All heavy atoms as an XYZ file, in Angstrom:
709
protein
N      47.006     59.136     40.875
C      45.816     59.168     41.702
C      45.911     60.255     42.755
O      46.859     61.011     42.817
N      44.874     60.300     43.529
C      44.832     61.281     44.614
C      45.670     60.794     45.795
O      45.601     59.635     46.169
C      43.383     61.502     45.071
C      42.507     62.113     44.013
C      42.915     63.533     43.694
O      43.323     64.274     44.572
N      42.820     63.902     42.433
N      46.428     61.685     46.361
C      47.274     61.360     47.505
C      46.749     62.128     48.702
O      46.577     63.342     48.640
C      48.745     61.757     47.227
C      49.601     61.511     48.447
C      49.276     60.997     46.036
N      46.482     61.420     49.794
C      46.056     62.090     51.022
C      47.297     62.406     51.847
O      47.997     61.506     52.313
C      45.115     61.194     51.832
C      44.661     61.857     53.109
C      43.812     60.939     53.970
O      43.309     59.937     53.458
O      43.675     61.243     55.166
N      47.597     63.671     51.979
C      48.763     64.113     52.744
C      48.359     64.173     54.214
O      47.422     64.861     54.580
C      49.259     65.490     52.245
C      50.374     66.003     53.131
C      49.717     65.379     50.799
N      49.082     63.440     55.046
C      48.737     63.350     56.465
C      49.498     64.357     57.331
O      49.091     64.625     58.459
C      48.997     61.929     56.954
C      48.121     60.912     56.218
C      48.558     59.495     56.465
O      49.627     59.109     55.951
O      47.830     58.782     57.182
N      50.603     64.887     56.814
C      51.384     65.893     57.555
C      52.223     66.665     56.550
O      52.547     66.159     55.479
C      52.272     65.222     58.592
N      52.565     67.912     56.922
C      53.352     68.794     56.043
C      54.504     69.413     56.815
O      54.359     69.730     57.989
C      52.487     69.945     55.532
C      51.338     69.530     54.691
C      50.414     70.742     54.401
N      49.202     70.292     53.755
C      49.052     70.175     52.446
N      50.037     70.500     51.656
N      47.933     69.727     51.931
N      55.596     69.617     56.112
C      56.746     70.326     56.669
C      57.193     71.347     55.633
O      57.483     70.992     54.489
C      57.896     69.360     56.967
C      59.205     70.009     57.430
C      59.026     70.683     58.789
C      60.318     68.989     57.478
N      57.243     72.610     56.028
C      57.676     73.680     55.134
C      59.081     74.119     55.541
O      59.285     74.624     56.645
C      56.702     74.853     55.212
C      56.950     75.899     54.147
O      58.045     75.913     53.549
O      56.037     76.714     53.915
N      60.040     73.933     54.653
C      61.438     74.245     54.936
C      61.864     75.616     54.424
O      63.031     75.986     54.572
C      62.345     73.172     54.312
C      62.123     71.743     54.798
C      62.980     70.763     54.004
C      62.385     71.616     56.284
N      60.931     76.385     53.860
C      61.246     77.723     53.341
C      61.989     78.562     54.379
O      61.601     78.593     55.542
C      59.962     78.490     52.998
C      59.401     78.166     51.669
N      58.245     77.457     51.520
C      59.822     78.456     50.429
C      57.984     77.327     50.245
N      58.928     77.919     49.556
N      63.037     79.220     53.950
C      63.744     80.169     54.803
C      64.690     79.547     55.806
O      65.326     80.271     56.571
N      64.814     78.237     55.829
C      65.719     77.586     56.783
C      67.118     77.455     56.194
O      67.279     77.354     54.978
C      65.206     76.184     57.136
C      63.952     76.165     57.931
S      63.590     74.454     58.423
C      62.025     74.699     59.239
N      68.104     77.435     57.061
C      69.459     77.116     56.622
C      69.508     75.631     56.294
O      68.623     74.863     56.699
C      70.493     77.418     57.721
O      70.239     76.544     58.831
C      70.441     78.872     58.152
N      70.544     75.222     55.606
C      70.691     73.810     55.263
C      70.723     72.952     56.526
O      70.049     71.926     56.601
C      71.970     73.584     54.427
O      71.897     74.415     53.274
C      72.105     72.152     53.992
N      71.485     73.372     57.530
C      71.605     72.589     58.759
C      70.274     72.500     59.501
O      69.882     71.414     59.951
C      72.674     73.197     59.671
N      69.563     73.620     59.635
C      68.292     73.580     60.360
C      67.236     72.813     59.562
O      66.411     72.115     60.142
C      67.805     74.979     60.728
O      67.571     75.758     59.582
N      67.276     72.899     58.240
C      66.320     72.155     57.415
C      66.554     70.655     57.549
O      65.600     69.878     57.657
C      66.442     72.575     55.957
N      67.792     70.246     57.548
C      68.111     68.813     57.697
C      67.625     68.295     59.043
O      67.004     67.241     59.131
C      69.613     68.597     57.542
C      70.008     67.145     57.581
C      71.522     67.006     57.455
N      71.902     65.634     57.653
C      72.325     64.835     56.682
N      72.444     65.284     55.458
N      72.654     63.596     56.951
N      67.897     69.057     60.089
C      67.463     68.668     61.438
C      65.928     68.595     61.509
O      65.374     67.644     62.057
C      68.008     69.676     62.456
C      67.664     69.349     63.862
N      68.281     68.336     64.565
C      66.734     69.886     64.688
C      67.739     68.267     65.776
N      66.813     69.201     65.878
N      65.252     69.593     60.947
C      63.787     69.617     60.949
C      63.221     68.434     60.170
O      62.252     67.798     60.595
C      63.284     70.929     60.349
N      63.833     68.103     59.029
C      63.364     66.993     58.208
C      63.490     65.668     58.951
O      62.543     64.877     58.977
C      64.150     66.932     56.892
C      63.800     65.760     55.977
C      62.370     65.870     55.466
C      64.786     65.670     54.823
N      64.632     65.442     59.574
C      64.847     64.175     60.284
C      63.840     64.011     61.420
O      63.242     62.942     61.583
C      66.276     64.097     60.816
C      67.377     64.141     59.772
C      68.747     64.076     60.424
C      67.221     63.049     58.747
N      63.638     65.057     62.200
C      62.668     64.994     63.285
C      61.258     64.777     62.771
O      60.485     63.982     63.326
N      60.910     65.464     61.692
C      59.587     65.338     61.086
C      59.335     63.914     60.603
O      58.259     63.350     60.840
C      59.483     66.329     59.923
C      58.226     66.219     59.116
C      57.006     66.628     59.642
C      58.254     65.725     57.826
C      55.840     66.529     58.894
C      57.105     65.628     57.071
C      55.894     66.033     57.607
N      60.310     63.313     59.941
C      60.138     61.935     59.458
C      59.928     60.964     60.608
O      59.039     60.111     60.554
C      61.344     61.507     58.615
C      61.553     62.242     57.298
C      62.851     61.777     56.637
C      60.368     62.051     56.361
N      60.732     61.097     61.651
C      60.600     60.204     62.815
C      59.239     60.379     63.491
O      58.573     59.395     63.809
C      61.727     60.453     63.824
C      63.015     59.826     63.425
N      63.256     58.471     63.545
C      64.136     60.359     62.887
C      64.466     58.200     63.109
N      65.020     59.338     62.704
N      58.826     61.632     63.707
C      57.532     61.881     64.360
C      56.379     61.381     63.501
O      55.448     60.741     64.012
C      57.349     63.370     64.650
C      58.171     63.895     65.804
C      57.798     65.323     66.165
N      57.843     66.248     65.044
C      58.936     66.838     64.588
N      60.107     66.598     65.160
N      58.872     67.679     63.571
N      56.443     61.652     62.212
C      55.357     61.244     61.307
C      55.226     59.729     61.253
O      54.127     59.194     61.324
C      55.600     61.789     59.904
O      55.549     63.198     59.903
N      56.328     59.062     61.135
C      56.299     57.597     61.096
C      55.797     57.033     62.424
O      55.019     56.081     62.452
C      57.686     57.057     60.775
C      57.670     55.578     60.495
C      58.972     55.167     59.848
N      58.989     53.746     59.644
C      59.922     52.934     60.113
N      60.939     53.411     60.792
N      59.863     51.643     59.888
N      56.229     57.639     63.531
C      55.785     57.210     64.850
C      54.280     57.360     65.040
O      53.657     56.606     65.780
N      53.690     58.345     64.358
C      52.238     58.564     64.433
C      51.475     57.682     63.449
O      50.255     57.755     63.366
C      51.911     60.026     64.134
C      52.392     60.987     65.187
C      52.087     62.421     64.779
C      52.597     63.402     65.815
N      52.352     64.801     65.401
N      52.214     56.883     62.674
C      51.561     55.994     61.717
C      51.222     56.637     60.384
O      50.505     56.071     59.578
N      51.750     57.820     60.131
C      51.505     58.486     58.850
C      52.208     57.709     57.742
O      53.289     57.179     57.938
C      52.026     59.921     58.854
C      51.325     60.800     59.822
N      50.360     61.693     59.451
C      51.445     60.929     61.165
C      49.923     62.343     60.516
N      50.568     61.879     61.579
N      51.577     57.678     56.585
C      52.168     56.994     55.431
C      52.602     57.968     54.350
O      53.571     57.728     53.651
C      51.163     56.001     54.843
C      50.788     54.857     55.775
C      51.984     53.985     56.136
N      52.699     53.468     54.985
C      52.392     52.372     54.333
N      51.394     51.629     54.722
N      53.105     51.982     53.295
N      51.867     59.068     54.170
C      52.190     60.037     53.121
C      52.334     61.428     53.726
O      51.407     61.921     54.352
C      51.088     60.073     52.041
O      50.891     58.759     51.538
C      51.481     60.994     50.897
N      53.500     62.021     53.554
C      53.741     63.361     54.067
C      54.243     64.238     52.926
O      54.735     63.744     51.903
C      54.745     63.353     55.240
C      54.196     62.554     56.421
C      56.098     62.815     54.821
N      54.127     65.548     53.108
C      54.560     66.519     52.108
C      55.696     67.339     52.700
O      55.573     67.873     53.799
C      53.396     67.439     51.730
C      53.682     68.491     50.672
C      53.883     67.842     49.312
C      52.540     69.496     50.607
N      56.800     67.424     51.973
C      57.935     68.239     52.378
C      58.080     69.350     51.341
O      58.331     69.087     50.165
C      59.233     67.413     52.468
C      60.410     68.308     52.832
C      59.074     66.282     53.484
N      57.912     70.592     51.783
C      57.972     71.747     50.900
C      59.377     72.343     50.972
O      59.818     72.767     52.039
C      56.912     72.793     51.301
C      55.521     72.153     51.259
C      56.989     74.020     50.394
C      54.447     72.946     51.974
N      60.056     72.338     49.841
C      61.423     72.861     49.779
C      61.468     74.231     49.139
O      62.407     74.990     49.365
C      62.328     71.937     48.943
O      61.821     71.877     47.604
C      62.391     70.547     49.538
N      60.489     74.551     48.312
C      60.548     75.743     47.481
C      61.377     75.435     46.249
O      62.068     74.419     46.195
N      61.296     76.306     45.272
C      62.028     76.074     44.019
C      63.354     76.796     43.977
O      64.230     76.444     43.208
C      61.170     76.509     42.831
C      59.942     75.652     42.670
C      59.125     76.108     41.491
C      57.847     75.291     41.402
N      56.978     75.749     40.327
N      63.520     77.790     44.811
C      64.759     78.556     44.812
C      64.794     79.538     43.659
O      63.964     79.505     42.756
N      65.763     80.402     43.683
C      65.923     81.411     42.627
C      66.271     80.717     41.316
O      67.247     79.974     41.244
C      67.015     82.401     43.006
N      65.458     80.926     40.323
C      65.710     80.325     39.019
C      65.588     78.815     39.003
O      66.140     78.155     38.132
N      64.891     78.246     39.980
C      64.718     76.794     40.028
C      65.936     76.044     40.524
O      66.014     74.825     40.416
N      66.903     76.761     41.094
C      68.150     76.142     41.564
C      68.234     76.140     43.083
O      69.289     76.423     43.644
C      69.352     76.892     40.975
C      69.386     76.902     39.463
C      69.549     75.513     38.862
O      70.271     74.696     39.453
O      68.937     75.254     37.817
N      67.169     75.818     43.764
C      67.137     75.862     45.211
C      68.070     74.869     45.876
O      68.156     73.712     45.470
N      68.770     75.331     46.898
C      69.697     74.481     47.644
C      68.935     73.340     48.318
O      69.332     72.175     48.226
C      70.477     75.315     48.690
C      71.303     74.422     49.597
C      71.346     76.343     47.999
N      67.837     73.663     48.983
C      67.072     72.623     49.669
C      66.374     71.698     48.679
O      66.243     70.504     48.930
C      66.053     73.241     50.626
C      66.660     74.037     51.778
C      65.564     74.642     52.646
C      67.600     73.181     52.608
N      65.952     72.244     47.573
C      65.305     71.422     46.536
C      66.258     70.332     46.060
O      65.842     69.218     45.753
C      64.897     72.320     45.374
C      64.220     71.583     44.258
C      63.770     72.561     43.185
N      63.235     71.836     42.074
C      63.481     72.126     40.813
N      64.220     73.157     40.509
N      62.958     71.412     39.862
N      67.546     70.639     46.003
C      68.561     69.656     45.593
C      68.971     68.745     46.751
O      69.243     67.568     46.546
C      69.803     70.388     45.056
C      69.540     71.214     43.821
C      69.147     70.377     42.619
O      69.719     69.287     42.443
O      68.271     70.820     41.862
N      69.014     69.280     47.968
C      69.538     68.528     49.113
C      68.551     67.516     49.673
O      68.951     66.414     50.055
C      69.969     69.489     50.213
N      67.277     67.863     49.745
C      66.299     66.986     50.408
C      66.252     65.597     49.782
O      66.285     64.596     50.514
C      64.910     67.656     50.505
C      63.846     66.661     50.934
C      64.970     68.824     51.475
N      66.200     65.443     48.460
C      66.211     64.079     47.906
C      67.460     63.281     48.293
O      67.372     62.081     48.580
C      66.148     64.299     46.389
C      65.454     65.612     46.243
C      65.956     66.434     47.410
N      68.616     63.942     48.359
C      69.845     63.256     48.810
C      69.688     62.783     50.243
O      70.058     61.652     50.584
C      71.053     64.197     48.703
C      71.618     64.338     47.330
C      73.017     64.963     47.350
N      73.186     66.051     48.306
C      72.997     67.334     48.030
N      72.606     67.707     46.842
N      73.192     68.249     48.959
N      69.155     63.666     51.109
C      68.986     63.302     52.515
C      68.025     62.134     52.667
O      68.221     61.272     53.515
C      68.486     64.492     53.322
C      69.413     65.666     53.351
C      70.758     65.667     53.107
C      69.060     67.011     53.649
N      71.250     66.941     53.230
C      70.240     67.790     53.562
C      67.869     67.638     53.975
C      70.251     69.156     53.798
C      67.882     69.007     54.199
C      69.066     69.744     54.119
N      66.976     62.118     51.865
C      65.989     61.029     51.959
C      66.594     59.688     51.567
O      66.100     58.640     51.992
C      64.769     61.337     51.083
C      63.909     62.510     51.535
C      62.842     62.800     50.486
C      63.271     62.251     52.891
N      67.650     59.708     50.776
C      68.304     58.471     50.327
C      69.441     58.015     51.235
O      70.061     56.998     50.972
C      68.834     58.638     48.898
C      67.771     58.363     47.875
O      67.009     57.410     47.988
N      67.693     59.219     46.871
N      69.727     58.757     52.287
C      70.829     58.415     53.180
C      70.420     57.397     54.241
O      69.292     57.418     54.733
C      71.353     59.667     53.883
C      72.066     60.612     52.949
C      72.510     61.890     53.627
O      72.067     62.187     54.759
O      73.305     62.609     52.998
N      71.353     56.534     54.605
C      71.271     55.544     55.669
C      69.966     55.345     56.395
O      69.064     54.669     55.911
N      69.851     55.924     57.597
C      68.677     55.724     58.439
C      67.409     56.229     57.773
O      66.344     55.647     57.940
C      68.851     56.420     59.792
C      69.881     55.713     60.663
O      70.147     54.519     60.412
O      70.408     56.358     61.575
N      67.503     57.313     57.034
C      66.318     57.836     56.351
C      65.805     56.842     55.326
O      64.605     56.645     55.190
C      66.638     59.160     55.656
C      67.080     60.217     56.624
O      66.768     60.153     57.808
N      67.830     61.182     56.137
N      66.710     56.215     54.606
C      66.323     55.253     53.570
C      65.534     54.092     54.175
O      64.677     53.513     53.529
C      67.577     54.744     52.856
C      67.295     53.997     51.603
C      66.783     54.924     50.511
N      65.637     54.314     49.883
C      64.674     54.954     49.258
N      64.685     56.250     49.141
N      63.686     54.324     48.717
N      65.832     53.757     55.411
C      65.107     52.663     56.083
C      63.678     53.062     56.451
O      62.838     52.211     56.677
C      65.868     52.214     57.324
C      67.182     51.523     56.989
C      67.790     50.832     58.187
N      68.979     51.364     58.803
C      70.111     51.695     58.213
N      70.225     51.636     56.926
N      71.149     52.115     58.896
N      63.408     54.372     56.524
C      62.063     54.861     56.857
C      61.242     55.185     55.619
O      60.020     55.175     55.666
C      62.148     56.156     57.685
C      62.584     55.978     59.096
S      62.364     57.515     60.020
C      63.621     58.552     59.295
N      61.917     55.515     54.531
C      61.251     56.037     53.336
C      61.064     54.936     52.300
O      62.035     54.298     51.876
C      62.080     57.200     52.731
C      61.489     57.665     51.416
C      62.172     58.347     53.724
N      59.813     54.731     51.901
C      59.519     53.763     50.835
C      59.825     54.390     49.475
O      60.418     53.760     48.611
C      58.063     53.326     50.902
C      57.674     52.351     49.811
C      56.291     51.783     49.996
N      56.096     51.118     51.264
C      56.556     49.913     51.586
N      57.276     49.244     50.725
N      56.303     49.393     52.768
N      59.381     55.632     49.266
C      59.580     56.321     47.988
C      59.296     57.801     48.173
O      58.719     58.211     49.179
C      58.640     55.743     46.931
N      59.704     58.588     47.175
C      59.336     60.003     47.160
C      59.290     60.466     45.719
O      59.915     59.887     44.837
C      60.294     60.852     48.004
C      61.738     60.791     47.579
C      62.241     61.679     46.642
C      62.592     59.849     48.126
C      63.562     61.627     46.259
C      63.922     59.791     47.750
C      64.409     60.683     46.812
N      58.495     61.518     45.495
C      58.375     62.090     44.151
C      57.908     63.532     44.261
O      57.397     63.947     45.302
C      57.389     61.283     43.305
O      56.088     61.407     43.827
N      58.080     64.255     43.169
C      57.605     65.642     43.153
C      56.100     65.656     43.361
O      55.387     64.758     42.912
C      57.959     66.337     41.839
C      59.412     66.638     41.711
N      60.047     67.568     42.511
C      60.362     66.129     40.905
C      61.317     67.616     42.188
N      61.546     66.753     41.219
N      55.639     66.678     44.020
C      54.216     66.823     44.331
C      53.437     67.286     43.103
O      54.006     67.806     42.143
C      54.043     67.829     45.465
N      52.129     67.093     43.175
C      51.237     67.626     42.150
C      51.260     69.150     42.236
O      51.562     69.707     43.296
C      49.816     67.106     42.390
N      50.942     69.833     41.148
C      50.955     71.305     41.167
C      50.157     71.914     42.322
O      50.586     72.897     42.913
C      50.356     71.684     39.809
C      50.734     70.541     38.921
C      50.629     69.317     39.806
N      49.033     71.321     42.682
C      48.216     71.871     43.765
C      48.924     71.816     45.121
O      48.599     72.561     46.028
C      46.866     71.145     43.851
C      46.940     69.719     44.364
C      45.570     69.080     44.448
C      45.610     67.672     44.938
N      46.002     67.508     46.325
N      49.925     70.934     45.253
C      50.663     70.795     46.509
C      52.070     71.377     46.452
O      52.857     71.188     47.366
C      50.747     69.316     46.911
C      49.427     68.757     47.390
O      48.673     69.502     48.052
O      49.136     67.579     47.114
N      52.397     72.065     45.372
C      53.706     72.706     45.285
C      54.551     72.281     44.105
O      55.647     72.805     43.906
N      54.098     71.289     43.350
C      54.838     70.870     42.154
C      56.275     70.501     42.453
O      56.563     69.785     43.403
N      57.182     71.036     41.644
C      58.600     70.695     41.791
C      59.255     71.347     43.000
O      60.412     71.070     43.296
C      59.354     71.049     40.511
C      58.950     70.167     39.352
C      59.775     70.424     38.108
O      60.830     71.079     38.210
O      59.354     69.970     37.046
N      58.510     72.176     43.723
C      59.022     72.789     44.946
C      58.585     72.038     46.186
O      58.715     72.529     47.306
N      58.082     70.813     45.991
C      57.628     70.000     47.127
C      57.743     68.527     46.755
O      57.740     68.164     45.578
C      56.191     70.344     47.485
N      57.839     67.699     47.773
C      57.952     66.255     47.561
C      56.914     65.512     48.393
O      56.721     65.821     49.574
C      59.334     65.760     47.997
C      60.532     66.265     47.222
C      61.813     65.938     47.978
C      60.564     65.651     45.841
N      56.271     64.533     47.765
C      55.493     63.557     48.526
C      56.497     62.526     49.010
O      57.334     62.046     48.237
C      54.465     62.832     47.653
C      53.363     63.687     47.098
C      53.103     63.706     45.739
C      52.547     64.443     47.938
C      52.076     64.473     45.217
C      51.515     65.217     47.416
C      51.289     65.225     46.055
O      50.272     65.977     45.545
N      56.419     62.188     50.282
C      57.293     61.172     50.845
C      56.411     60.059     51.400
O      55.544     60.329     52.238
C      58.205     61.746     51.956
C      59.122     60.641     52.511
C      59.029     62.909     51.430
N      56.604     58.853     50.894
C      55.856     57.690     51.361
C      56.702     56.968     52.394
O      57.832     56.551     52.091
C      55.511     56.763     50.192
C      54.792     57.427     49.031
C      54.578     56.425     47.891
C      53.471     58.007     49.472
N      56.169     56.839     53.587
C      56.915     56.238     54.686
C      56.584     54.771     54.834
O      55.443     54.350     54.592
C      56.589     56.966     55.991
C      56.937     58.459     56.016
C      56.418     59.101     57.289
C      58.431     58.657     55.885
N      57.571     53.997     55.257
C      57.353     52.576     55.534
C      56.612     52.449     56.859
O      56.759     53.289     57.749
C      58.678     51.846     55.617
C      59.410     51.800     54.302
C      60.741     51.080     54.449
C      61.500     51.069     53.135
N      62.824     50.446     53.281
N      55.864     51.384     57.004
C      55.168     51.106     58.261
C      56.166     50.708     59.346
O      57.178     50.083     59.065
C      54.173     49.973     58.097
C      53.008     50.279     57.210
C      52.004     49.133     57.281
N      51.045     49.219     56.205
C      49.945     49.968     56.238
N      49.688     50.697     57.296
N      49.112     49.982     55.216
N      55.830     51.053     60.579
C      56.620     50.576     61.721
C      56.333     49.106     61.908
O      55.209     48.644     61.719
C      56.222     51.320     63.004
C      56.760     52.729     63.151
C      56.164     53.377     64.390
C      58.272     52.715     63.260
N      57.339     48.364     62.300
C      57.152     46.912     62.521
C      56.962     46.629     63.974
O      57.393     47.299     64.832
C      58.332     46.136     61.972
C      58.415     46.278     60.469
C      59.528     45.440     59.917
C      59.555     45.626     58.404
N      60.526     44.864     57.737
């Protein structure tokens, strides 16, 4: 179905450390604003082997992040396809 993206984060050109920091802050801010669906753009990397494309799903599954994230999946082609992820956030209690 159609997904309404409420916020976007583009990680293109960031180092692994700065991308991780940006992602964590983005998730906390988005959830705090009541957003449910956000888009994280990682890019595909050279030959489809992007460092961030591989790292972001791992980060989303880690400890505190896992408590905020309901699910994630590759975006539709119009939103970046395999170079982006839809992230569904859990509601604040």
